[in-house]
N, C-alpha and C positions, 0 to 999 in steps of 0.2 A: 406491798402484796394492798394499804390501806390506798397510796397516792394513785396505784394501781381503779380502784374501783373507783373512788373520786371522781377520774380523769372521764370512763367509760362514762358514770352517770353522767358526766357533764353534759359529753358529746350526744348522749341519750337523750336530754332536756334539750339543747341546740337544735337536735334534727327534727324531734317532734313538735316545736311553734312552726319551723320552716315550711312540717307537711301542714303543722292543722292550717297557716296562713295561707299553701298553697290550695288546697279544700274547700278555704272556704274562699276561692277566687274566682274559681270554677266556673258560677255564673253568674260574671263580675265583669261588664264593658268600660275600659277605661273613656273618661272623659272630662273635657275643661271648656269653662267659662270665660269671659270679658268681663270686667264688672268697671264699676266709676265712681266717685262721690264727689260733689263741689260745692264746696262754702260761700256764699255769697250776700254782701248786704247793702244798705243804704243807710245812716246811719246821721244823726246831727247833733251835735254836742253844743250844752245850753252852758257850761261854763265860764262863770264871766273871764273877761280878756285870753275865751280861749282864738286859735288864730285862724285855722281851722274850723269851721265851723257847721261843715254838711259834704259829705261824699259815698259816692259807690264803691266799693271796695266787692273785690275778688279777692278772698283769704285764701284760699285750699282748691285744687283739685287729685286727686289720685285717680293714678291709671294703672290696673290690674290685670292680672289672667293668673285662675286659676284651675290646677289639674289632678286628675285620682287616674291614679295607675293599678292600682288594687285600692280591696276596703280597707288597708291595714295604710299605705303610702301614699300620703299626696302631698304636693308644694304650692308653693303661690310668691307671685314676683310685684311688688306696686312701686308704684313712684310719686311720690310727693309733688308734686308744682307749691309754691309757696313763692310771697315778696321775697324780696332779699335788698340787702342794708345798699350792695356797692355790684356795681355792672351792672346788669338786666335787671328791671322790675320783678322778673318770675324769675326761679330754679326749679330745678326739675332735680330731686335726690329721691337716693333707691334710698324706700321706707321697707318695703320686706323682700328678703327670698331665703327662703325658709323652706327645709322639706322637710314634714310632719311623719313619724313614723309610730303606730300603736305597735309592738315589740310584743306586747300580751297585755290579756282584759288591762290591769291595775298603771299597765304602766302605758307614756306614749312620751316621744321620743321628739324635741324641736333643734336643729339646729339651720345654724346662717343667719341672715339677714334676722334677726325673727323677735316677732312680736313680746314686749315684758309685758312683766304682771302686775307693776307697781301697784298702779292706782286704772287695771282695765274691769276689775271691778265695783267700783267705782265709777267711773266713767258711764259704764251701761246701765246704774243705777238710776247717777242723775241723769240721764239723756239725752242731752241738748248740748253738746262736743260742737253740734255745728255755731250755735250763740253763745256757747262760753266755755270757754276748758273747767277740769276738774283744777281742783287746788294745786297738789302734785307736780299737774301740767303745766300749769301757769304761773304759778313760784319759784320754778325748774327746782325740783322736789326728785324730780330722775326724769327717765327719756321714754318715752314710748315704744320706743323699739333700740338693739344696739346689736350688737356682730358676737354672737356666745351659743351656746347650748342652754335649754331647758329639758329637766327633765320634773313632769306632770304622772304626779303618783295620787290612784286614784285610796285611798285605805280604807273607807268602807260607805256606801253611799250614804251617808251626810259629812265625812271626812276628804280636805284632796290638800294633798301639797305639793308644791311647788320645790325644787333645789337648781339655781341657773350658774355658772361662772357663763361672765360677760366680759367685753373688752372695757366697760364703764365710762367710753367716754361722750355715747348716744351714736344718732345714724349720719348725723354729718358731717360728724367728725370718727371716723374711724379707732381709730388708734393713738393713745399720748407717745411720748420720743422715750420711757422707759420703759412700752411696754406689761403698764400692771391692769391688773382685773378685780372686777368686779363681783366679788361674789355675794350668794343671799339667797332667802328665800320665804317662801309665807304658809300658810295655816289657815284653811276657810272651809267652815262646819256651819252648815244649815239645816237644825237640829227638832227642825215643823218648815214644814212648808212657807217659805213666802221668807220666810228669815235668813236672813245671812251674817255672820262672823267673821274678823278676820284677823289674824296680825301680817305684820308683813316688817324683814331685819333684811339688811347687807349693810355693806363696807365693804373699802375699797382702800388699803393701805397707797400707801404716794412717797414717793421718793425727793420730796425737795425739802429745803432747810425752813425754818418757820421765817422765814424773811422773803419765803419767793426766789432764791438766786439759783436760776439753774445750774451750774454751776461748781455746786455742792451735790452729791447727792449722799441723801444720810433716811433710813429712816427714820418716819417720825408717825406723828398723829395718825390717822385712818379718819376718811371721810365713811360716816354713816347712817344711814333711816332708819326711822323708828317709824311705823305707823298701827293706830289699829282703826278700825272700820265697823258699824255697825248699822244694818237695812231693814228695811218692811218693805215690802209689795204684794198689792193686792187688787183686784180689777179695776181697782176706784183707785187708791192709794201707792204712791214712794215717798219712803221716806229716809232719811241716812242720815248719817251722821262719822267726822272720821275728826282724826288729830295725828297731825304728823308732825317732824321732828328730825330735823335734820343736825347732823354735829359737825364741825372740824368744816367748814367747807361754807365759801360765798351763792352757792349753788353744788348742784351734784356732782359734778366736775370737774369745781376750781375750787383747791383745798385753798383752805384760809386757818390759823390753828386758831382758835378759841375763839372760831365765830360759829354761831348760831342762829338756827329761825325755829319759829318753832309757829304752825299756821292749826286751824281749826276752823270745819267748815262744816254748814248744816244745809240742809233740802227736802223740800219736800212738792210734791205735785198732784193735783184734782185731777181721775181723768173723767172727763163731764158725758165722752161716747167716743168714736171710732175718729171721728174728726178732730174735736178739740181737748186739748187741756192748757189746767193754768200750774204755775209754780212757781216758787220762788225758795232764794236761797241767800246765807249769809256766810261770809269769809271773813276769819282774822288774822292774819300773818304779822308777829311779831317779830326783833333781834334781840338780843343781848347786848348790853353794853360792859364795854368792854373795860379791861379796868387801868384804871388815868383819866375816862374820857366822860363823860358827862350822858352822853344822848345814847341812846343803842344806834349800835354801827350801820343799818339800812332804815334807819327813821325817814328819811328820803320816801323811799316806797312799804313803811309799811303803813298796814291801814287794816280800816272794815270797809267790806266791799257790800252791797244790796243789788242785787241782780234779780228782776221779775219781769214777768209778762203772762203770754196767749197764744201756742201754739196751733194754726189749723194745717192742716192736712185734707187736702181735696181728691188725690190720690195717693194710692201706696205708691214711694220710694220720694216723692215730693212731699215736700215743710214748709211752713212761711210763719215766720215765729215774730209778732212783733213786743221789742221790752225796753227798760228801760234797768238803767245802771247808774249805782250814785258810791264813788270815790272815798271814803273822808279818810286823810291820809294824814297820818299822829303829826309827822312835822306845821305846827303854823303857820309858819311862810305857806306852803303847799295850798291852794285853793281846792274845795272841794269839789270831783266832776260830777258832771250828771250830766245822762246822755239818754238818746231813745236810737231804739235799733230794728230795726225791719232785716228782721236774717234770712236765710234763703236756703233748702236743704233738695239735689236730688240726685239718685244712685241707680243706680242697674247693681 
């Protein structure tokens, strides 16, 4: 009898949700729109003995289409055209092909090639993706998109959580040979207006032995990510700080036992008016020293990075940024790099 009652209640809940969504969509007209975004730059390299002193670059071009089937169900497809190390100068990748369904007031599901939540809040607060990636993206702590499922849960007006399961290899390599998955989630708290606190964790079990021999399949240590982020934004200022840890991996999708990375990033923006902003950022990337070695395993790429500049937006969706970048590497044999960039973004 108890099972019958539970079954009736579940069916009643299911049909209630369906009826509520049908009623909400009576006055809704489905619609869609095309979108694009382009990143380009001109830069000059002031580094000693630099081979290429200056160049024009087209770094990224995104092309997409979004469609709203109802108030609660929508979809989007986005292609990412970027530089490629082999073949043609530019290669198109499927960056997003996702279905979003708000199945109830507190829960939204996203399925397909989805945008991930690992550093999206950090990237939004930083605000200058067309100038320089957020640290977790730049230093390969994670991918901005992957194939899988994400559940966004609005637990409270101040608290949002995300739980996901994805292939773990990013959007350029959809799945590894062994069918492993990355699991994780985050918790975002906004206790007062302008303040954001975020904690993130994921892990990806692997079936490679510690020597990287693909022919030997064995459960080993897992790649894991841990990140904490705090930010404050107002009409005039934005401040953000993040601390990132990657364990057992040379990058988010490259397993390597006991190879660890730590990153720290701090950034600040002053908004002069609707057209002008000035900003500064400091990043630090460090790796551990393996047993029997004298130098950190990533010493040639471990560095302190400084980025600073001014952004000008003459009209909506068009941005220009003059900025300076300095890369001070931990390895003494690698010269400090100094560069001046003029970056452009235009979007629809």
